[in-house]
N, C-alpha and C positions, 0 to 999 in steps of 0.2 A: 751475190751482191758484188759491188765494185771492190770492196775491201779485199776480197779473195783474189781479184785479178791485179791488185796494186793500184787500181784506178778508182777515183771517186766519181761515181756515176749519178747523173742528174737526169730525171725524166719529167716530162710534162704530160698531164692528163687533162685535156681541155674539154669544155662543154659549156652549154648555156645554163644547165642546172636550174631549170625553171619548172619545177623544183628538183632538188636532188632526190633520188630514189634509192631504195635498198639495192637495186641493181647496180647503180653507180658505186655505192659503197662496197659492194662485192668486188667490182673491178679495181677500185682503189686499193683494197686489201691485197689483191693479187699483184697489182703493179708494184706495190710497196716492197714486195719480196725480191724484186729484180734490180732495184736501184738503192743508192744510199740516201738520196733526197728526191722526194716526189713533190712536184709543184702542181697543185690543182688550179688550172687556169680557168677562171670564170669569165666567159666571153660577154662583152657588152655588145650585144647584137640587136639593135633596135628594129632591124628589118624583120626579125622573127616575132616582134610584138610581144615581149615577155609579160607575164602576169605580174611578176615581182621585179622591182627595180634592181639594179646591179648591187647596191649596198645590201639589200635584203637577201639576195641570192648568195652573196659572199658570206653573210652572217649565218645563213642556214647551213651552208657547206662547212664552215668553220665549227659550228656547234656539233654537227654530226661527226666531224673528224675528231674533235675533242673527246667525244663519247665513245670512240672506237677502241681506245685502250691498246692500240697497236704498239709493239716494241720494235726497236731497231731503226727503221727508216724514219728519217725526219720528213714530215709532211707539212707543207705550207700552202695556204690559199692565197691566190693573187688574181685581181681583176686584170683584164687586158682588152684593148680595143684596136689592135693592129692585126696584121696578118699573123696567123698562128706560127708560121715558120720563123717570122721575125721575133715574135715573143719567145719561142723556144731558144732561138739563138741568143737573145738578150739574157736569158736565164742560164746560159751555158749548158743547155741540155744536150745529151747525146741521143736521146730518143723521145718520140711522141707516142703515147699509148692511145689506142683507139679501140673502142668496144664494138663488137659486131653481134647483133641479135639474130639476124636472118640474112638469107641470100640477098634480099632486097637492099640491105645496107652496103653490101660489098661493092657494087658498081660505083657508087658515089665515093666511097672510101678509097677504092682503087685509083680513081681519077685524081682525087686530092693528093694521094701519096705520090703519084707520078709527078704532079705539078710541084709539090714540096721538094721532091728529089732534084728537080731542075733548079729550084731556087736556092737550095742548100743541100748538096749531096752528102754532107757530113752528119746530118741528122737522120737517123733511122726511124721508121714507123713500125711499131710493134702492135699487131692485132691480137686482141684478147676476145675469145668467143665468150658470150654470156653463158652462164650455166643454164641448164634447162629450167631451173626454178625462176629465173629472171628474164628469159628470152622474150616474153610478151609484155614486159613492163616498160612503159615509156612515160615520160613526164606529161606528154600530151594526153595519153589515156587516163593518167591519174587525175589531171585537171578536169577532164570531161566527167569522169566518174564522180568526183567531188561536187562539181557544179550541178549534177543531177541528184545529189543527195545519197550517193552510194558510199559504201564502206571502203576507205582507202588505207586503213590501219596496217594491212599486210604488205603494202607497197612502199610506205614511207615511214620514217621515224615519228614518234609522237609529237615532237616539236614541229615538224614540217606539216603533219596532219592538222594540227591546231592552226597554224598560219594559213593553210589552204581554206579551212572551214571559215575562218574570219574573213578572208577575201570574198568568199561566195555568199556570206551572210549580208554583205553590204548591198 
């Protein structure tokens, strides 16, 4: 962590989190070991047509973070609606954490990292590979499984599962 280097390190882990999954939480735990403060940036991305509004997504992320019981790193949830690199800069972040599940994620992430480096070369991108347990978990798959009456309990926390079930009961 930054305290060892004499620097206070801030990182940003961005996402739509529609909804947050256990795979996201696993990456948050790992990222929190590398910085003194981790900001979970919940993107207001209407182009993606999220199932949950921004306030609900932030509340779900905050609830799951509150229940993680992680020690050491300060973790904060913040909504944002600007370019990620501008949000990271506004948060005084030195790095952006991105999760990779498969090779197919890499090309997009590689291009975004290159563009972000042109926009602000002082902010590094750190890639974290998803563990094999979570590689195939995505919010899109979780929503689809739930919408078709499947069991999502192993992919999301109980609070998120309940919120999803309520959405699809309507």
